[in-house]
Structure formats: structure tokens, C-alpha cells
C-alpha angles and dihedrals in degrees: 000000000000126000087265128132139215114212121205095228118185098163094254131123095262098049092045090054089047090052091053089048091051094049091058091055112035135057094224127028127185127182133224128197131181129215105200100157092273118178090231094052088146086084088075090058089058094061099082095053091049094049091047090050092052098038115147136145092274093059110100137172126341120222129194121191123196113223106174090154091067091058092041096057095041128079103198140131088251093058101031136046092256138134117272106238141147113262130221091259091060096252123115118251088246091073110115106201113235095000098128092039090056091044094051092046094051092043090054092049090051092045088051090057095040093049094241120148102188127065118192123198136172100231112146133189096185109062102019144116096254097265107168092213089062095060121113092235089056094053093045090051090049091053091054091046095048094046092049095043095046099031091231133118101240119171117210112209122198103178092174098049096108099026125097119217092269090055089047090057088048092051090052090053090048091051101043110002125232091322092064092044090054094046091054093044094053104031108033124083129215105154114120091211093056094238117160115161112096118049106224123195088268099038139274125330149100091279099224110060118100092257093052091045093053092047095047094048091048092049093049092051090047095047092048091063099037137056108272110266098192139007118274 
């Protein structure tokens, strides 16, 4: 086991920031994406430009796993062309049950084979939609279960867990300056509806889904306290 890391890398703002974070800390960093039939599958197309823009000697292989079964067994607004609403249980209709649990399990299995000890993921309990599998307690429980079940000493890192979206933009600037902020703004994807098209002040997206709203509010708070890095 080397001091290498595997980053769960979707192509979104959070995972791109986590990739930059990991490359500052580990001697070898590999990336892992998942195609689970997500409505915003366009995010996977963003991964190459982000990796190219952050390329350095530490950046290693990229992996993409196909998980159609996850989309097949779920009935959510992320895996179906359905309206994004709040449900009776208090969770948004974009919640895909078990998604992050499956992602972390498969990431650990791949890290086991690749000889990587550290697993980095963008879960956040600060600015988020209330997904229970994004909570700090969930991630800590998964680390215990994976270490017991695979008899390895994996470490799960969630550098964004206690950061809001403003702080996430600030972390990107601290890691790579205005150039990294601009790369993430232009090339990453967060919109649940998979809309690219117009480049808004905060990036691409439909502009009114929960993911776009979070990203836009975080950008505006960040831009209000920093020199403008790009035109609105």
C-alpha cells in the first residue's frame, strides 16, 4: 500500500476540488467515475477537460465503472425524467438510495487492487440536499465497515464535509489560484438536468434546479468577497 489516493471524480465542482486537494497531498492520485444512468450524464464528459487542466506528475490512471443496475432499481429525479420535488419523507426526489454506499464500496475494492490506501470523496453535510449518505457519520461508519470487510486500513477523506459552497470555491483558489477556479467554473458540471449551453457567472446549468441554485449562491458569496475572476 503506497501513500496514493483514489478520488471519486464525477466531473462536478466538488469532485474537481477534491482532486486538486488530493494532488497536493499524495504521491499518486487515480480517479474513479460512475455511469449509473444518471440524468446528468453529461458530467462524465467533463472529466477529461478537468483532468487535462490539472495534469501533473502525481495524476495517474482514470477509471470509469458502469452501474446500470443502480439506475434500474431506483425511481428518482436523477435517474428518470421526473420533476424535482420534496418528498413526504423530507428528502428531495433527487436522492438515489444507496448510491454513495455503493460508490465507496466499489472504490475500496478498486483501491484494494490498485494498492491505494486513501479514498477521497466530495460528500458534504454543510451545503447539501439532506442526503443521509452524505453525512459525516455515514462516511465514518463506511470506513469501519470497509476496513473490517477487506482487512485493510483504508482512510476515507471528505475535505468538503464542513465547507459550504463559498468555502469550496475558496479552497479551489487556495489550491490552484484563479486559474483553477476558472477551470472548475467553465469545465465542471453540477446541474441535475444535464444542461450545458449558456455559461452563467457560476458555470453551466439550467439555473433553477437545486444543484444550480447551490452553486450560484456559493459563487455569488465567494465573488462578493474576492476580486472578480471572470465577467458575469
